[in-house]
C-alpha positions as CSV (number, residue, x, y, z in Angstrom):
1,M,-25.9,-111.0,68.1
2,A,-24.3,-110.9,71.2
3,T,-21.1,-108.8,71.6
4,E,-22.8,-105.5,71.5
5,F,-21.2,-104.3,74.4
6,A,-17.6,-103.0,74.7
7,S,-15.5,-104.5,77.3
8,K,-13.0,-101.7,77.4
9,A,-13.7,-98.2,78.8
10,A,-12.8,-95.3,76.5
11,Q,-13.4,-91.7,76.4
12,V,-13.5,-89.1,73.4
13,D,-10.6,-86.8,73.1
14,Q,-12.0,-83.5,73.7
15,S,-9.3,-81.7,71.8
16,Y,-10.3,-83.4,68.6
17,D,-12.6,-81.7,66.1
18,Y,-15.6,-83.9,65.1
19,P,-15.4,-84.6,61.2
20,K,-18.1,-82.6,59.5
21,N,-19.2,-85.7,57.7
22,I,-20.3,-87.4,61.0
23,G,-23.3,-89.0,59.3
24,F,-21.0,-90.8,56.9
25,A,-18.7,-92.0,59.7
26,L,-21.7,-93.4,61.6
27,C,-23.0,-95.3,58.5
28,A,-19.5,-96.7,58.2
29,L,-19.6,-98.0,61.5
30,T,-23.2,-99.3,61.1
31,S,-22.0,-101.3,58.3
32,L,-19.6,-103.2,60.5
33,F,-22.3,-104.3,62.7
34,F,-24.3,-105.4,59.9
35,M,-21.4,-107.4,58.5
36,W,-20.4,-109.3,61.5
37,G,-24.1,-110.1,62.1
38,F,-24.2,-111.4,58.4
39,I,-21.0,-113.4,58.7
40,T,-22.0,-115.0,61.9
41,C,-25.5,-116.0,60.7
42,L,-24.0,-117.4,57.4
43,N,-22.6,-120.2,59.6
44,D,-26.2,-121.7,60.1
45,I,-26.1,-122.1,56.3
46,L,-22.5,-123.3,56.0
47,I,-23.0,-126.1,58.7
48,P,-25.7,-128.2,56.5
49,Y,-23.7,-127.4,53.5
50,L,-20.3,-128.8,54.8
51,K,-22.3,-131.6,56.6
52,G,-23.6,-132.9,53.3
53,T,-20.3,-132.3,51.3
54,F,-18.0,-134.1,53.9
55,Q,-20.7,-136.5,55.1
56,L,-20.1,-135.4,58.7
57,S,-21.9,-136.5,61.9
58,Y,-23.8,-133.9,63.8
59,T,-21.1,-133.6,66.2
60,Q,-18.4,-133.0,63.5
61,A,-20.6,-130.3,61.9
62,M,-20.8,-128.3,64.9
63,L,-16.9,-127.9,65.0
64,V,-17.9,-125.0,62.7
65,Q,-19.4,-123.1,65.7
66,F,-17.0,-124.5,68.0
67,C,-14.0,-122.7,66.0
68,F,-15.9,-119.6,65.3
69,F,-16.9,-118.8,68.9
70,G,-14.0,-120.4,70.4
71,A,-12.1,-117.4,68.9
72,Y,-14.0,-115.1,70.9
73,F,-12.8,-117.0,74.2
74,I,-9.2,-117.1,73.0
75,V,-8.6,-113.9,71.2
76,S,-10.8,-111.3,73.2
77,I,-8.1,-110.5,75.9
78,P,-5.3,-110.5,73.3
79,A,-7.4,-108.3,71.0
80,G,-7.9,-105.7,73.9
81,N,-4.2,-105.7,74.6
82,L,-3.5,-105.1,70.8
83,V,-6.1,-102.3,70.5
84,S,-4.6,-100.6,73.6
85,K,-1.3,-100.4,71.7
86,I,-2.4,-99.4,68.2
87,G,-5.5,-97.6,68.9
88,F,-9.2,-98.2,68.0
89,Q,-9.3,-96.9,64.6
90,K,-6.2,-99.1,63.6
91,G,-7.8,-101.9,65.4
92,I,-10.8,-101.7,63.2
93,V,-8.7,-101.7,60.0
94,F,-6.7,-104.5,61.2
95,G,-9.7,-106.5,62.3
96,L,-11.2,-106.1,58.8
97,F,-8.1,-107.2,57.1
98,I,-8.0,-110.3,59.2
99,A,-11.6,-111.1,58.8
100,A,-10.9,-110.8,55.0
101,L,-7.9,-113.0,55.0
102,G,-10.1,-115.5,56.6
103,C,-12.7,-115.3,53.8
104,V,-10.0,-115.5,51.2
105,M,-8.9,-118.8,53.0
106,F,-12.1,-120.4,52.0
107,V,-10.8,-120.6,48.2
108,P,-7.8,-123.0,49.1
109,A,-9.9,-124.8,51.6
110,A,-12.3,-125.6,48.7
111,I,-9.7,-126.6,46.3
112,I,-7.9,-128.8,48.8
113,G,-11.0,-130.3,49.9
114,L,-10.1,-130.7,53.7
115,Y,-12.8,-130.0,56.4
116,E,-10.0,-129.1,58.8
117,V,-8.7,-126.3,56.5
118,F,-12.5,-124.8,56.4
119,L,-12.2,-124.8,60.1
120,L,-8.8,-122.9,60.2
121,A,-10.5,-120.4,57.8
122,L,-13.4,-120.0,60.0
123,F,-11.1,-119.5,63.1
124,V,-9.0,-116.9,61.4
125,L,-12.3,-115.1,60.1
126,A,-13.6,-115.1,63.9
127,C,-10.3,-113.7,65.1
128,G,-10.8,-110.6,62.8
129,I,-14.5,-110.3,63.8
130,T,-13.3,-110.3,67.5
131,I,-10.7,-107.6,67.0
132,L,-13.2,-105.7,65.0
133,Q,-15.8,-105.6,67.9
134,V,-13.3,-104.8,70.7
135,S,-12.3,-101.8,68.4
136,A,-15.7,-100.6,66.9
137,N,-18.0,-100.7,69.8
138,P,-16.7,-97.4,71.5
139,Y,-16.8,-95.5,68.4
140,V,-20.7,-95.7,68.0
141,S,-20.9,-93.9,71.6
142,A,-18.2,-91.2,70.5
143,L,-19.8,-90.3,67.2
144,G,-22.0,-87.5,68.7
145,K,-23.4,-86.2,71.8
146,P,-23.2,-88.6,74.9
147,E,-26.9,-88.0,75.7
148,T,-27.8,-89.5,72.3
149,A,-25.4,-92.4,72.6
150,P,-28.1,-95.0,73.5
151,S,-30.2,-94.0,70.3
152,R,-27.0,-94.7,68.1
153,L,-26.3,-98.1,69.8
154,T,-29.8,-99.1,69.2
155,L,-29.7,-98.2,65.6
156,T,-26.4,-100.2,65.1
157,Q,-27.7,-103.2,67.1
158,A,-30.7,-103.0,64.7
159,F,-28.4,-103.3,61.7
160,N,-26.5,-106.4,63.2
161,S,-30.0,-108.1,63.5
162,L,-30.6,-107.1,59.9
163,G,-27.4,-108.7,58.8
164,T,-28.5,-111.9,60.6
165,T,-31.9,-111.7,58.7
166,I,-30.5,-111.4,55.2
167,A,-27.7,-113.6,55.4
168,P,-29.9,-116.9,54.9
169,F,-31.2,-115.6,51.7
170,F,-27.7,-114.9,50.6
171,G,-26.2,-118.2,51.8
172,A,-29.1,-120.3,50.4
173,Y,-29.0,-118.7,46.9
174,L,-25.2,-119.1,46.4
175,L,-24.7,-122.5,48.2
176,F,-27.8,-124.4,47.3
177,S,-29.2,-122.8,44.0
178,S,-27.7,-125.4,41.9
179,G,-30.0,-128.1,43.1
180,Q,-27.3,-130.5,43.2
181,D,-26.6,-133.0,46.1
182,T,-23.8,-131.4,48.3
183,V,-22.0,-134.7,48.3
184,S,-21.6,-134.9,44.5
185,S,-21.1,-131.0,43.9
186,G,-18.2,-130.7,46.3
187,A,-17.1,-127.6,48.2
188,E,-16.5,-125.4,45.4
189,A,-19.8,-123.3,45.8
190,V,-18.3,-121.6,48.9
191,Q,-15.7,-119.8,47.0
192,V,-18.0,-117.1,45.5
193,P,-19.8,-116.0,48.5
194,Y,-16.9,-115.7,50.8
195,L,-14.7,-114.1,48.1
196,L,-17.5,-111.4,47.7
197,L,-17.5,-111.1,51.6
198,A,-13.6,-110.9,51.6
199,A,-14.0,-108.1,48.9
200,A,-16.6,-106.1,51.0
201,L,-14.3,-106.3,54.2
202,G,-11.3,-105.0,52.1
203,V,-13.2,-102.2,50.9
204,L,-14.3,-101.5,54.4
205,A,-10.7,-101.7,55.7
206,I,-9.6,-99.1,53.0
207,V,-12.5,-96.8,53.9
208,F,-11.6,-96.9,57.6
209,S,-8.0,-96.5,57.0
210,A,-8.8,-93.1,55.3
211,L,-11.8,-91.9,57.4
212,K,-11.4,-89.3,60.1
213,L,-12.9,-90.5,63.4
214,P,-12.9,-88.9,66.9
215,K,-9.7,-90.0,68.8
216,L,-10.5,-92.4,71.6
217,V,-8.2,-92.9,74.6
218,E,-8.7,-95.3,77.5
219,S,-9.4,-93.7,80.9
220,K,-6.5,-93.6,83.2
221,D,-8.3,-92.4,86.2
222,E,-7.0,-94.8,88.9
223,S,-10.2,-94.2,90.9
224,S,-12.3,-95.9,88.2
225,T,-10.6,-99.2,88.8
226,S,-11.0,-101.8,91.6
227,T,-9.1,-104.8,92.8
228,R,-12.0,-106.5,94.5
229,P,-12.7,-110.0,93.3
230,L,-15.5,-110.4,90.9
231,T,-16.7,-113.3,92.7
232,D,-17.8,-110.7,95.5
233,H,-20.8,-109.9,92.9
234,P,-22.9,-113.2,92.8
235,H,-25.4,-111.8,90.3
236,L,-22.3,-111.1,88.1
237,I,-21.3,-114.6,88.3
238,L,-24.8,-115.9,87.6
239,G,-25.1,-113.4,84.7
240,A,-22.0,-114.7,83.1
241,I,-23.6,-118.3,83.3
242,G,-26.8,-116.9,81.9
243,I,-24.7,-115.4,79.0
244,F,-23.0,-118.6,78.3
245,L,-26.2,-120.5,78.3
246,Y,-28.2,-118.0,76.2
247,V,-25.7,-117.6,73.4
248,G,-25.1,-121.2,73.3
249,A,-28.9,-122.2,73.0
250,E,-29.4,-119.4,70.5
251,V,-26.6,-120.4,68.4
252,S,-27.3,-124.2,68.8
253,I,-31.0,-123.7,67.7
254,G,-29.9,-121.7,64.6
255,S,-27.3,-124.3,63.7
256,F,-29.8,-127.3,63.7
257,L,-32.7,-125.5,62.2
258,V,-32.0,-126.4,58.4
259,S,-31.7,-130.0,59.5
260,F,-35.0,-129.8,61.9
261,L,-37.0,-128.4,58.9
262,H,-35.5,-130.8,56.4
263,Q,-37.2,-133.7,58.2
264,P,-40.2,-135.1,56.4
265,S,-42.2,-135.1,59.6
266,I,-41.6,-131.5,60.0
267,A,-41.7,-129.6,56.7
268,G,-39.8,-131.9,54.3
269,L,-38.0,-128.9,52.8
270,N,-34.9,-129.1,50.8
271,E,-31.7,-127.5,52.0
272,A,-32.2,-124.1,50.0
273,Q,-35.8,-123.8,51.2
274,A,-35.1,-124.5,54.8
275,A,-32.0,-122.3,54.6
276,K,-34.2,-119.2,53.6
277,L,-36.6,-119.9,56.5
278,I,-33.9,-119.3,59.1
279,A,-34.4,-115.7,58.2
280,Y,-37.7,-115.8,60.2
281,Y,-35.7,-117.0,63.3
282,W,-33.2,-114.3,63.2
283,G,-35.8,-111.5,61.8
284,G,-37.9,-112.4,64.9
285,A,-34.8,-111.5,66.9
286,M,-34.7,-107.8,65.3
287,I,-38.2,-107.4,65.7
288,G,-38.4,-108.5,69.3
289,R,-35.9,-106.0,70.3
290,F,-38.2,-103.2,69.3
291,I,-41.1,-104.8,71.1
292,G,-38.9,-105.6,74.1
293,A,-37.7,-102.2,74.5
294,A,-41.2,-100.7,74.5
295,V,-42.5,-103.2,77.0
296,M,-39.4,-102.9,79.5
297,Q,-40.4,-99.2,79.7
298,K,-43.1,-100.3,82.1
299,V,-42.2,-104.0,83.2
300,S,-38.9,-104.8,85.0
301,G,-36.3,-106.4,82.7
302,G,-36.0,-109.4,85.1
303,K,-39.6,-110.4,84.7
304,V,-39.6,-109.8,80.8
305,L,-36.4,-112.2,80.7
306,A,-38.3,-114.7,82.9
307,F,-41.4,-114.7,80.7
308,N,-39.3,-115.0,77.5
309,G,-37.2,-117.8,78.9
310,V,-40.5,-119.9,79.9
311,V,-42.1,-119.2,76.4
312,S,-38.9,-120.2,74.6
313,M,-38.7,-123.4,76.6
314,G,-42.3,-124.1,75.9
315,L,-41.9,-123.4,72.2
316,I,-39.0,-125.8,71.8
317,I,-40.8,-128.6,73.8
318,F,-43.8,-128.1,71.6
319,A,-41.9,-128.2,68.5
320,V,-40.3,-131.4,68.9
321,N,-43.5,-133.1,70.0
322,Q,-45.6,-131.9,67.1
323,T,-45.3,-132.4,63.3
324,G,-45.8,-130.2,60.2
325,A,-46.3,-126.5,60.2
326,L,-47.1,-126.3,63.9
327,A,-43.7,-127.7,64.8
328,M,-41.9,-125.7,62.2
329,W,-43.3,-122.2,63.2
330,A,-43.0,-123.0,66.9
331,M,-39.2,-123.5,66.4
332,L,-38.8,-120.6,64.4
333,A,-40.8,-118.3,66.9
334,V,-38.2,-119.0,69.5
335,G,-36.1,-116.3,67.9
336,L,-38.6,-113.6,68.7
337,F,-38.3,-114.4,72.4
338,N,-34.5,-114.7,72.2
339,S,-34.4,-111.2,71.2
340,I,-34.2,-109.3,74.5
341,M,-32.1,-111.8,76.4
342,F,-28.6,-110.8,75.7
343,P,-28.6,-107.2,76.5
344,T,-31.1,-107.8,79.4
345,I,-28.8,-110.4,81.1
346,F,-25.8,-108.2,80.4
347,S,-27.4,-105.0,81.9
348,L,-28.9,-106.9,85.0
349,A,-25.6,-108.8,85.6
350,I,-23.3,-105.5,85.8
351,S,-26.0,-103.5,87.7
352,G,-24.6,-101.9,90.6
353,L,-21.0,-103.0,90.1
354,G,-19.7,-99.6,90.0
355,K,-15.9,-99.6,89.5
356,D,-15.8,-103.2,88.7
357,A,-18.3,-102.6,85.8
358,G,-15.4,-102.8,83.3
359,R,-14.1,-106.1,84.4
360,G,-17.5,-107.4,84.8
361,S,-18.3,-106.6,81.1
362,G,-15.0,-108.3,80.1
363,L,-16.2,-111.5,82.1
364,L,-19.6,-111.5,80.3
365,C,-18.0,-111.2,76.8
366,L,-15.8,-114.1,77.5
367,A,-19.0,-116.1,78.4
368,I,-19.9,-115.9,74.8
369,V,-17.8,-119.1,74.3
370,G,-21.2,-120.8,75.2
371,G,-21.7,-120.6,71.4
372,A,-18.8,-122.8,70.9
373,I,-19.8,-125.3,73.6
374,I,-23.5,-125.9,73.5
375,P,-23.8,-126.6,69.8
376,I,-21.1,-129.4,70.1
377,L,-23.0,-131.0,73.1
378,Q,-26.3,-130.8,71.1
379,G,-24.3,-132.6,68.2
380,V,-23.3,-135.3,70.6
381,L,-27.0,-135.8,71.4
382,A,-28.1,-135.6,68.0
383,D,-25.8,-138.5,66.8
384,N,-26.9,-140.7,70.0
385,I,-30.6,-139.9,70.6
386,G,-31.9,-138.4,67.6
387,L,-32.1,-134.7,66.2
388,N,-35.4,-133.8,67.9
389,G,-34.4,-135.3,71.2
390,S,-31.1,-133.3,71.3
391,F,-33.1,-130.0,71.3
392,F,-33.5,-131.0,75.2
393,L,-30.3,-129.3,75.7
394,P,-31.1,-125.8,74.6
395,A,-34.5,-126.0,76.2
396,T,-33.0,-126.6,79.6
397,C,-30.7,-123.6,79.2
398,Y,-33.8,-121.4,79.4
399,I,-34.6,-122.8,82.8
400,F,-31.5,-121.0,84.2
401,I,-32.2,-118.0,82.4
402,T,-35.8,-117.9,83.9
403,Y,-34.2,-118.3,87.3
404,F,-31.7,-115.5,86.7
405,G,-34.4,-113.1,85.7
406,L,-36.7,-113.7,88.7
407,W,-34.2,-114.3,91.4
408,G,-30.4,-114.7,90.3
409,C,-30.0,-111.0,89.2
410,H,-31.4,-109.8,92.9
411,K,-28.4,-111.8,94.4
412,K,-26.2,-109.0,95.6
413,S,-23.1,-109.3,97.7
414,V,-23.1,-108.8,101.4
415,K,-21.2,-105.5,101.0
416,E,-23.5,-104.2,98.5
417,T,-26.6,-105.1,100.6
418,A,-25.2,-103.4,103.7
419,Q,-24.8,-100.1,101.8
């Protein structure tokens, strides 16, 4: 998912001897990408479960994503400051423990039986994931030769997508396997999956506290910084809007998929069956990354982005105006075309920024808050005009993404075009 780029610049301490078990260190780091992809996607299963348990409206159910992705916006900058003080490796350990604490909080939330306590647990969990991402991303580049860093990043991103693909099966099995109605069964079913996640995160925290990793230090070269306003880069500002809308659309569609597939006119699936099919949505994103990487060797990223934006919008419009299997597979196929959008928008937005690249990256990471806002707005629409009609909102997001790919990414500042 989306925060695959570090917002803080770092370099390897050349005086440090690389560990001999560098392969194990890379595997351990890759597991982090898998875990936060897994946890993020699990929200798509948690939403319909809590909606049924607490008899929530669509708007109320979308508070799950609001609390989760809102944490990125609130915690990103403080997390960066914290990591600057305690170091990247300690930041990873701290982030893992905070995330584990958030998972453990699901137990008292289920016992108390209050939706608000679940939202608090999700916020704490997301805070840990945010700290983890700010800390972990630079290590992937540091574990090995600089010229092979892109291949390592591609590998870790693939495992992030693998986590989002597997999570629906895990969530469907543990949350909906009893076959009981969620209203009558209560919220107890969430305890086991989130305790398992807490245990996994705790083990990873212990591993990373003992693991020897390359020391990373922030660059202190004053020539690498700039005080130029970021608004001097129109394509960066447009790219931030693009990230906001893309993450919002992707998360919103995933959040409503179970409800969409549950409709008798679409597939009439029960919650467990529908939850498992979400794997096709996120699995398509994983496959699309590899296809997109190959295509963009010959076709410009902007054109590929625009093409995918048009197709995604077309698939949504087609899905909500059809019934049965055609509507179901059309909506699931949107994931395939979402695949390249985040990294492509990101790279086009920071292109040519020079010394402003670091600050530009930070702005783009803050734009991930779209994952908190767009689902809430779609929830309001679903409550007022119906579920199918609410998909009008994510469909319109792709209009701007198409514009950015064709024209917005080329809008450089006057100073840049004069050079």
